[in-house]
Backbone as JSON, one array per atom type, in Angstrom:
{
  "sequence": "XXXXXXXXXXXXXXXXXXXXXXXXXXXXXXXXXXXXXXXXXXXXXXXXXXXXXXXXXXXXXXXXXXXXXXXXXXXXXXXXXXXXXXXXXXXXXXXXXXXXXXXXXXXXXXXXXXXX",
  "N": [[-10.67, 6.32, -27.62], [-10.69, 4.94, -25.08], [-8.96, 6.29, -22.46], [-5.68, 6.38, -21.23], [-3.55, 6.88, -18.52], [-0.38, 7.13, -17.37], [1.67, 6.95, -14.42], [4.17, 7.47, -11.85], [6.79, 7.08, -12.62], [10.36, 7.83, -12.57], [13.58, 8.78, -11.19], [15.86, 6.37, -10.13], [18.11, 4.43, -8.12], [20.37, 1.73, -9.05], [19.18, -1.49, -8.16], [17.09, -0.52, -6.73], [13.53, 0.26, -6.3], [10.42, 0.84, -8.0], [6.99, 1.75, -8.45], [4.76, 1.67, -11.0], [1.78, 3.18, -12.23], [-1.27, 2.88, -14.03], [-4.0, 4.51, -15.04], [-7.23, 4.0, -16.23], [-9.89, 5.13, -18.32], [-13.53, 4.94, -18.4], [-16.12, 2.35, -18.13], [-15.7, -0.32, -18.55], [-13.36, -1.55, -17.82], [-12.73, -3.93, -16.46], [-12.99, -5.91, -18.31], [-10.87, -5.73, -20.01], [-7.8, -6.76, -21.52], [-4.62, -6.0, -20.41], [-1.39, -4.35, -20.64], [2.12, -3.68, -20.1], [4.54, -1.91, -21.85], [7.88, -1.04, -22.93], [10.34, 1.34, -24.02], [13.58, 1.75, -24.6], [16.47, 3.97, -24.92], [17.36, 4.31, -28.28], [16.31, 1.83, -28.89], [13.88, -0.69, -29.85], [10.36, -0.69, -29.15], [9.24, -2.82, -26.58], [7.47, -5.62, -25.24], [6.8, -5.83, -21.84], [5.27, -6.83, -19.66], [2.15, -8.54, -19.21], [-1.36, -8.68, -18.49], [-4.32, -10.46, -18.26], [-7.93, -10.07, -18.56], [-8.89, -11.92, -16.78], [-6.87, -12.1, -14.95], [-4.55, -13.5, -15.49], [-1.05, -13.55, -15.82], [1.91, -12.52, -17.61], [5.39, -12.35, -18.51], [8.27, -10.66, -19.8], [11.36, -12.33, -20.41], [13.54, -10.9, -19.44], [12.65, -9.49, -17.24], [11.39, -11.21, -15.57], [10.66, -12.44, -12.4], [11.51, -10.14, -11.16], [9.78, -8.03, -11.74], [6.31, -7.25, -11.23], [3.1, -7.46, -12.45], [-0.13, -6.17, -11.89], [-3.65, -5.7, -11.15], [-6.35, -3.53, -10.29], [-9.53, -3.65, -10.42], [-11.63, -2.22, -9.33], [-10.59, 0.28, -9.13], [-9.98, 0.92, -11.69], [-7.34, 0.52, -12.6], [-4.07, -0.47, -13.55], [-1.03, -1.9, -12.44], [2.56, -1.78, -12.25], [4.91, -3.23, -10.51], [8.22, -2.74, -9.87], [11.16, -4.18, -9.04], [14.55, -4.58, -7.82], [15.97, -3.05, -9.75], [17.74, -2.46, -12.8], [20.4, -0.97, -14.79], [19.74, -1.37, -17.49], [17.01, -1.35, -17.46], [16.2, 1.18, -17.86], [14.02, 3.31, -19.51], [11.22, 4.57, -21.42], [8.12, 3.87, -20.17], [5.15, 2.38, -21.2], [1.65, 2.15, -20.95], [-0.82, -0.15, -22.12], [-3.81, -1.01, -23.75], [-5.26, -3.85, -24.87], [-6.99, -4.74, -27.89], [-9.32, -6.58, -29.76], [-11.03, -5.88, -31.7], [-10.54, -3.35, -32.64], [-7.96, -0.83, -33.06], [-5.55, -0.95, -30.49], [-5.2, 0.88, -27.36], [-2.95, 3.38, -26.22], [-1.04, 4.74, -23.54], [0.57, 7.89, -22.67], [3.09, 7.51, -21.7], [5.69, 7.04, -19.22], [8.69, 8.12, -17.79], [11.37, 6.11, -16.77], [14.33, 6.07, -15.1], [17.27, 4.5, -14.4], [19.99, 4.92, -12.51], [23.23, 5.41, -11.14]],
  "CA": [[-11.87, 6.18, -26.81], [-10.21, 4.68, -23.73], [-7.81, 7.11, -22.12], [-4.76, 5.75, -20.29], [-2.63, 7.85, -17.95], [0.64, 6.5, -16.54], [2.34, 7.75, -13.4], [5.05, 6.74, -10.96], [8.15, 7.02, -13.09], [11.3, 8.72, -11.91], [14.98, 8.39, -11.11], [16.09, 5.4, -9.06], [19.42, 3.8, -8.16], [20.35, 0.29, -9.3], [18.74, -2.26, -7.02], [15.93, 0.11, -6.14], [12.19, -0.14, -6.72], [9.41, 1.8, -8.38], [5.7, 1.22, -8.83], [4.06, 2.43, -12.01], [0.33, 3.05, -12.25], [-1.95, 3.26, -15.26], [-5.41, 4.71, -14.79], [-8.01, 3.92, -17.45], [-11.23, 5.7, -18.3], [-14.61, 4.08, -18.82], [-16.76, 1.42, -17.2], [-15.48, -1.69, -19.01], [-11.97, -1.9, -17.55], [-12.6, -5.31, -15.99], [-12.99, -6.8, -19.47], [-9.71, -5.46, -20.85], [-6.45, -7.28, -21.34], [-3.73, -4.86, -20.29], [0.03, -4.66, -20.73], [3.15, -2.65, -20.04], [5.64, -1.94, -22.8], [8.9, -0.04, -22.68], [11.23, 1.66, -25.12], [14.82, 2.35, -24.16], [17.15, 4.81, -25.91], [17.87, 3.61, -29.44], [15.79, 0.48, -28.95], [12.49, -0.86, -30.24], [9.42, -0.9, -28.06], [9.12, -4.23, -26.26], [6.51, -6.03, -24.23], [7.4, -6.1, -20.54], [4.38, -7.68, -18.88], [0.76, -8.48, -19.59], [-2.34, -9.27, -17.57], [-5.61, -10.62, -18.91], [-9.09, -9.69, -17.75], [-9.01, -12.92, -15.75], [-5.77, -12.01, -14.01], [-3.37, -14.27, -15.89], [0.07, -12.66, -16.07], [3.04, -12.99, -18.38], [6.51, -11.44, -18.37], [9.47, -10.83, -20.6], [12.41, -13.04, -19.68], [14.46, -9.96, -18.83], [12.1, -8.94, -16.0], [10.79, -12.3, -14.79], [11.18, -12.55, -11.05], [11.79, -8.82, -10.62], [8.61, -7.17, -11.95], [5.0, -7.85, -11.01], [1.96, -6.71, -12.97], [-1.36, -6.46, -11.17], [-4.73, -4.79, -11.5], [-7.41, -3.27, -9.33], [-10.65, -3.3, -11.28], [-12.45, -1.22, -8.65], [-9.95, 1.57, -9.33], [-9.65, 1.06, -13.11], [-5.91, 0.77, -12.6], [-3.1, -1.56, -13.65], [0.22, -1.52, -11.81], [3.78, -2.52, -12.51], [5.88, -3.14, -9.42], [9.55, -3.02, -10.4], [12.16, -4.35, -8.0], [15.9, -4.93, -8.26], [16.12, -2.38, -11.03], [19.05, -2.47, -13.44], [20.61, 0.1, -15.77], [19.06, -1.7, -18.73], [15.58, -1.1, -17.32], [15.94, 2.58, -18.22], [13.16, 3.38, -20.69], [9.88, 5.11, -21.26], [7.2, 2.77, -19.97], [3.84, 2.68, -21.75], [0.5, 1.31, -20.67], [-1.49, -0.53, -23.35], [-5.05, -1.76, -23.69], [-5.43, -4.69, -26.05], [-8.3, -4.78, -28.52], [-9.46, -7.53, -30.87], [-11.99, -5.3, -32.64], [-10.03, -2.08, -33.1], [-6.6, -0.55, -32.62], [-5.41, -0.82, -29.05], [-4.97, 2.21, -26.82], [-1.67, 3.62, -25.58], [-0.82, 5.91, -22.72], [1.63, 8.78, -23.15], [4.36, 7.0, -21.22], [6.33, 7.63, -18.07], [10.13, 7.86, -17.86], [12.07, 5.44, -15.68], [15.77, 6.16, -15.28], [18.05, 3.79, -13.38], [21.32, 5.5, -12.59], [23.97, 5.57, -9.9]],
  "C": [[-11.52, 5.95, -25.34], [-8.95, 5.49, -23.5], [-7.0, 6.41, -21.04], [-3.75, 6.79, -19.82], [-1.68, 7.13, -17.01], [1.19, 7.49, -15.52], [3.28, 6.86, -12.61], [6.48, 6.62, -11.42], [9.05, 7.99, -12.36], [12.71, 8.17, -11.98], [15.19, 7.48, -9.9], [17.48, 4.8, -9.23], [19.31, 2.31, -8.49], [20.02, -0.48, -8.02], [17.5, -1.7, -6.34], [14.62, -0.36, -6.75], [11.35, 1.06, -7.11], [8.11, 1.06, -8.65], [5.03, 2.17, -9.81], [2.56, 2.16, -11.93], [-0.2, 3.5, -13.6], [-3.44, 3.32, -14.98], [-6.17, 4.78, -16.11], [-9.38, 4.55, -17.26], [-12.27, 4.64, -18.66], [-15.09, 3.12, -17.76], [-16.53, -0.04, -17.55], [-14.07, -2.19, -18.72], [-11.8, -3.37, -17.19], [-12.56, -6.32, -17.12], [-11.74, -6.68, -20.33], [-8.51, -6.3, -20.49], [-5.49, -6.1, -21.4], [-2.27, -5.3, -20.34], [0.88, -3.43, -20.47], [4.21, -2.93, -21.09], [6.69, -0.93, -22.36], [9.75, 0.17, -23.93], [12.44, 2.4, -24.57], [15.45, 3.18, -25.25], [17.73, 3.98, -27.05], [17.36, 2.2, -29.61], [14.34, 0.47, -29.43], [11.62, -1.03, -29.0], [9.22, -2.4, -27.84], [8.08, -4.46, -25.18], [7.23, -6.4, -22.95], [6.56, -7.09, -19.75], [2.96, -7.5, -19.36], [-0.12, -9.11, -18.53], [-3.68, -9.3, -18.27], [-6.73, -10.14, -17.99], [-9.31, -10.67, -16.61], [-7.88, -12.95, -14.75], [-4.55, -12.85, -14.34], [-2.26, -13.32, -16.31], [1.14, -13.34, -16.91], [4.12, -11.92, -18.33], [7.57, -11.72, -19.41], [10.53, -11.53, -19.76], [13.32, -12.09, -18.9], [13.96, -9.39, -17.51], [11.46, -9.99, -15.11], [11.47, -12.41, -13.44], [11.48, -11.22, -10.39], [10.58, -7.89, -10.69], [7.33, -7.95, -11.68], [3.92, -6.93, -11.56], [0.72, -7.13, -12.2], [-2.42, -5.46, -11.58], [-5.71, -4.67, -10.36], [-8.59, -2.76, -10.14], [-11.56, -2.24, -10.65], [-11.89, 0.18, -8.85], [-9.6, 1.83, -10.79], [-8.16, 1.27, -13.32], [-5.12, -0.53, -12.73], [-1.77, -1.04, -13.13], [1.38, -2.35, -12.35], [4.75, -2.25, -11.37], [7.22, -3.6, -9.94], [10.55, -3.04, -9.26], [13.5, -4.73, -8.61], [16.23, -4.33, -9.61], [17.57, -2.34, -11.49], [19.16, -1.3, -14.42], [19.81, -0.14, -17.04], [17.55, -1.6, -18.65], [15.21, 0.34, -17.67], [15.18, 2.65, -19.53], [11.95, 4.24, -20.38], [8.93, 3.93, -21.2], [5.8, 3.21, -20.38], [2.8, 1.66, -21.31], [-0.26, 1.05, -21.97], [-2.74, -1.33, -23.04], [-5.22, -2.54, -24.98], [-6.86, -4.63, -26.57], [-8.27, -5.78, -29.65], [-10.39, -7.0, -31.95], [-11.55, -3.96, -33.21], [-8.59, -1.92, -32.65], [-6.56, -0.37, -31.11], [-5.09, 0.61, -28.65], [-3.65, 2.27, -26.07], [-1.74, 4.83, -24.66], [0.31, 6.74, -23.28], [3.02, 8.35, -22.69], [4.87, 7.74, -20.0], [7.8, 7.19, -18.04], [10.62, 7.18, -16.59], [13.56, 5.48, -15.99], [16.46, 5.49, -14.1], [19.49, 4.23, -13.52], [21.93, 5.61, -11.2], [24.58, 6.95, -9.78]]
}
């Protein structure tokens, strides 16, 4: 029902920065709890950062202090600002909309590659 489209991925050198965007469809975005997940090669999908409808944020220990999740409700968009990128940040990054009444929604993902 809710469509999520990620953008902003690409190739970046260690220590560099990228900003990912996730655009959501619909008129109820301001009520959604949103999150970013990632899945590296040969690894399980993991939660990277989350943001509630009220703006409360949370982060995985591995990205705390380097990544920032934010949202712009007027634009139906959630962002992930990634700084001081490391090789181990290489993954496909997925946008996720949490739901307590049905299965959550996933975007198609955007590739982030950190390489020298």
